[in-house]
C-alpha positions in Angstrom: -104.5 95.8 -41.2 -106.7 97.4 -43.7 -105.6 95.0 -46.4 -106.6 92.0 -44.2 -110.0 93.5 -43.5 -110.5 94.1 -47.3 -109.5 90.5 -48.1 -112.0 89.2 -45.5 -114.7 91.4 -46.9 -114.1 90.2 -50.4 -114.1 86.6 -49.2 -117.4 87.2 -47.4 -119.0 88.6 -50.5 -117.9 85.7 -52.6 -119.3 83.2 -50.0 -122.6 85.1 -50.0 -122.8 85.0 -53.8 -122.1 81.3 -53.9 -124.6 80.4 -51.1 -127.3 82.8 -52.2 -127.3 81.9 -55.9 -130.2 79.4 -55.5 -132.3 82.0 -53.7 -131.7 84.5 -56.4 -132.6 82.0 -59.0 -135.9 81.3 -57.3 -136.8 85.0 -57.2 -135.9 85.3 -60.9 -138.1 82.4 -61.7 -141.0 83.8 -59.7 -140.6 87.2 -61.4 -140.8 85.5 -64.8 -144.0 83.7 -63.8 -142.4 80.3 -63.3 -142.9 78.1 -60.3 -139.7 77.2 -58.4 -141.2 73.7 -57.6 -143.7 71.6 -59.5 -147.3 72.9 -59.0 -149.9 70.7 -57.4 -149.7 67.0 -56.7 -149.9 64.2 -59.2 -152.7 61.7 -58.7 -153.1 58.2 -59.9 -156.4 59.1 -61.5 -156.3 59.9 -65.3 -158.6 61.4 -67.8 -160.1 59.2 -70.6 -157.1 60.0 -72.8 -154.7 58.7 -70.1 -153.3 62.0 -68.9 -152.7 62.1 -65.1 -154.5 64.6 -62.9 -152.5 67.3 -61.1 -154.4 68.2 -57.9 -154.4 71.8 -56.6 -156.2 73.4 -53.7 -159.7 74.8 -54.4 -158.6 78.2 -53.3 -157.5 80.2 -56.4 -157.7 77.1 -58.5 -158.2 77.4 -62.3 -161.7 77.4 -63.5 -163.3 77.3 -67.0 -166.7 77.9 -68.5 -167.7 77.2 -72.1 -170.3 78.7 -74.5 -171.0 77.3 -77.9 -173.2 79.0 -80.5 -174.0 78.4 -84.2 -171.6 80.6 -86.3 -173.2 82.8 -89.0 -170.3 81.7 -91.4 -170.9 78.1 -90.7 -169.6 75.8 -87.9 -169.8 76.7 -84.3 -168.3 79.5 -82.3 -166.7 78.3 -79.0 -165.9 80.8 -76.3 -164.2 79.9 -73.0 -164.3 82.0 -69.9 -161.3 81.2 -67.6 -160.5 82.3 -64.1 -157.2 82.0 -62.2 -155.7 80.7 -65.5 -153.5 82.1 -68.2 -153.1 80.5 -71.7 -149.4 79.7 -72.3 -147.9 81.0 -75.6 -146.5 78.6 -78.2 -143.1 77.3 -77.3 -143.7 77.4 -73.5 -141.6 75.0 -71.5 -143.2 71.6 -70.9 -143.5 72.0 -67.1 -146.4 72.6 -64.8 -146.7 76.2 -63.7 -149.6 77.1 -61.3 -152.5 78.7 -63.2 -151.0 78.3 -66.7 -151.4 75.9 -69.6 -153.7 75.1 -72.5 -157.3 74.1 -73.0 -158.0 70.9 -74.9 -161.4 70.8 -76.7 -163.2 67.6 -77.1 -166.3 66.6 -79.0 -167.9 63.4 -77.6 -164.5 62.6 -76.1 -162.5 63.1 -79.3 -159.8 65.7 -79.2 -160.4 68.3 -81.9 -158.3 71.3 -80.8 -155.7 72.5 -78.4 -156.4 76.1 -77.5 -154.0 78.9 -76.4 -156.7 81.5 -76.8 -160.3 81.7 -75.4 -162.1 81.6 -78.7 -162.2 79.0 -81.4 -164.3 78.1 -84.5 -165.4 74.5 -84.5 -165.8 73.2 -88.1 -169.0 71.4 -89.1 -167.1 68.3 -89.9 -166.6 67.7 -86.2 -170.3 68.0 -85.4 -172.4 65.7 -87.6 -176.2 65.6 -87.4 -177.4 64.9 -83.9 -176.6 65.9 -80.3 -173.0 66.1 -79.1 -171.1 67.1 -76.0 -168.3 69.7 -76.4 -165.9 69.7 -73.5 -163.1 72.1 -72.6 -160.5 70.7 -70.2 -157.6 72.7 -68.7 -154.1 71.2 -68.8 -150.7 72.2 -67.5 -147.9 72.7 -70.1 -146.5 69.2 -69.2 -149.8 67.7 -70.4 -151.2 66.9 -67.0 -154.8 67.8 -66.2 -155.6 70.4 -63.6 -157.8 68.9 -61.0 -159.6 69.9 -57.8 -160.9 67.3 -55.3 -159.9 64.6 -57.7 -162.1 66.0 -60.5 -160.7 67.5 -63.7 -161.1 71.3 -64.3 -163.4 71.2 -67.2 -166.8 72.4 -68.5 -169.1 71.0 -71.2 -172.1 72.0 -73.3 -174.4 69.9 -75.4 -175.1 71.1 -79.0 -177.6 69.7 -81.5 -176.8 69.9 -85.2 -179.7 69.7 -87.7 -179.7 68.5 -91.3 -177.7 70.7 -93.6 -179.5 72.9 -96.0 -182.8 74.8 -95.7 -184.4 74.8 -92.3 -184.0 76.1 -88.8 -180.5 76.9 -87.6 -178.7 74.5 -85.3 -179.7 74.9 -81.7 -177.7 74.7 -78.5 -179.0 72.7 -75.5 -179.0 75.0 -72.5 -178.6 72.2 -70.0 -175.6 72.9 -67.7 -173.0 70.2 -67.6 -170.7 69.0 -64.9 -167.7 71.1 -63.9 -164.9 70.6 -61.4 -166.5 73.0 -58.9 -168.3 72.4 -55.7 -172.0 71.4 -55.6 -173.0 75.0 -55.1 -171.2 76.2 -58.2 -172.4 73.3 -60.3 -176.0 74.3 -59.6 -175.6 77.9 -60.6 -178.2 79.1 -63.1 -177.7 80.9 -66.4 -178.9 84.2 -64.8 -175.6 84.6 -62.9 -172.8 86.3 -64.8 -170.0 83.9 -63.8 -168.3 80.8 -65.1 -170.4 77.8 -65.7 -170.8 74.9 -68.1 -173.6 76.3 -70.1 -174.0 76.4 -73.9 -177.1 78.4 -74.6 -177.1 81.6 -76.8 -180.7 82.4 -75.7 -180.3 82.6 -71.9 -179.2 85.5 -69.9 -176.0 85.7 -67.9 -173.4 84.5 -70.4 -169.9 84.0 -69.1 -167.6 87.0 -69.5 
């Protein structure tokens, strides 16, 4: 009688292991920071480079702010401030995981860098004389664009490069640019210490 009960117990354990394997795998994936299902919802809309938008809810959505300043060593110092977002390390799997990915940096719509860290030095060769728009856009690791309400999660600043040589240093236009956020957020001023699309080194309230 005891042997029969023992056999049934072993059989029950085996069945539980087989049927529960998927659940255990999901817990392991969540512990490792991976999403058990694709994050967000793919839209038909695409960015100017043809990458599809991946829509996520506004609550806890990724956000980004950009600050661009003339660098003392030449070029431009770019600093991003992200919220609800982690930069993925090199070699990350090419799948969309909520709140993770890379930032692509554009100058006048031209891709100049893919960032896995919040700071970058933009070389002068990418910014000839004149006024230019520098945009940081957040992407998932599969290349899709994080989006909220059908608008890409991005922030931009205008910079003006003067003639090389003697003269005043390049200036940064303080006008705030369009972000993915709601109307209230898009109208925030430089005096508020939170994420925005500003690019001025002379105004208070820089993004942290």
